[in-house]
N, C-alpha and C positions, 0 to 999 in steps of 0.2 A: 818671772814667767817669760818663756820664749814664745814669740809670735812668728808664724810663717807669713812672710809678706809677698812671696812670689818666687819666680825663677830668676836666677842670676842673669840669664841672657835677655831679660826684659829691661835691663838698665843700660841706656846708651852712654858711651864714653863721654865724659865731661859734663854730664847732666845727671840730675837726681830723679829717682823714682820716688815721687812724693805720695805718701799714703797716710791714712789716719789710723792710729792705734789707741783705742780707749779714749777718744776725744783729743788726742795729741797728734798734731801734724809732724810727721817724720820724713826726712829726706834720706834716701839710701843711695850711696855713690859706689861705683866700681872703677877704681883708678889703678892702673897697672897691676891688675890681679888682686888688689886688696880692696875689701869692702868696708865702708864706713857708714854709720847711721848717726844722723844729727837732728836735733829738734829744729823744726822749721821756724825759728824765731830768733832774730838778731837781738842780743842783749842791749844794743845801743838805742834803737828807736822802734824795736819790735817788727822790723821788716821781715818778709818771707825770705829768709837768707838762703834757703835751698834753691831759689830761683836765680841765685847769683852764679858767677863763674868759678869753676875750679881751675886754678892757674898756679903760677909761681909768683915771685915777688922780688923786689930789690932787697938785697941783704945789706946789713950794716957793713960799711967798708971805710977805707981811708979817704981823706979828702981828695977830690978829683978822680976817684976810682968808682966805677959802677959795676957791681957784681950782682947778677941775676941768679936765683936759685929756688929751691923748693918746688920745682915744677910738678904739678899734679897733687900737691900736698896742702894747698891753700884754698880756703873758701872765702870769696870776696862778696860782701853784702851788695846787693844790687841798688840800694838806696844811697848810701854814703861812702861806700868803698872800704869799710872796715874789713880787715883781714884776720882770719882765724885759722888755726891748725885743724885740718880735717881729722887728724889722729887724736888730739887731746882736747880740742875745743878752746884752747888758750888764744887770747888776742896776741897778735904777733908784736914782738919788739917792745913790750911794756907799754903800749899805747893805753891800755886799760887793764884792770884786774878782773873785768867781766869775762865770762866764758860762754861759749855756745855749749849747750848740753849735748853730750855724745852718749851713745849706747853701745854695749858689746854686740858684736855680730858674728854669726857662724854661718858657713855654707856647708850643707850636707846634701850630697847627691844632686847638686845643681840648684837646690832650694835655699833661700835666704831666711835666716831666723834672727830676729832682733830681740834682745833681752831687755825687758822693762821691769823695774822693781815695783 
């Protein structure tokens, strides 16, 4: 079932629009024109992950090299800094097999619809 959660222009860049859908807290992000919906619970210690930063991260690289990437595609937990892909919910770089729950999102006529099963 798809739920209308509001207008796309309600979401500030780099921050989540946090809403409750059927008793589940969901954060909706608008990053570079792509919209993501994430359950607002970090699988590590149950922190409100959608209050964390949307950012990039240091990528695996050769010794003594520092490569930054994935800008605007990483959700960092505000409690312990665990990083997850906004798109897939996967923990980055194999730190854990835990995932943040993500939901399909559509934008129609400027309105955001989140699909919850």
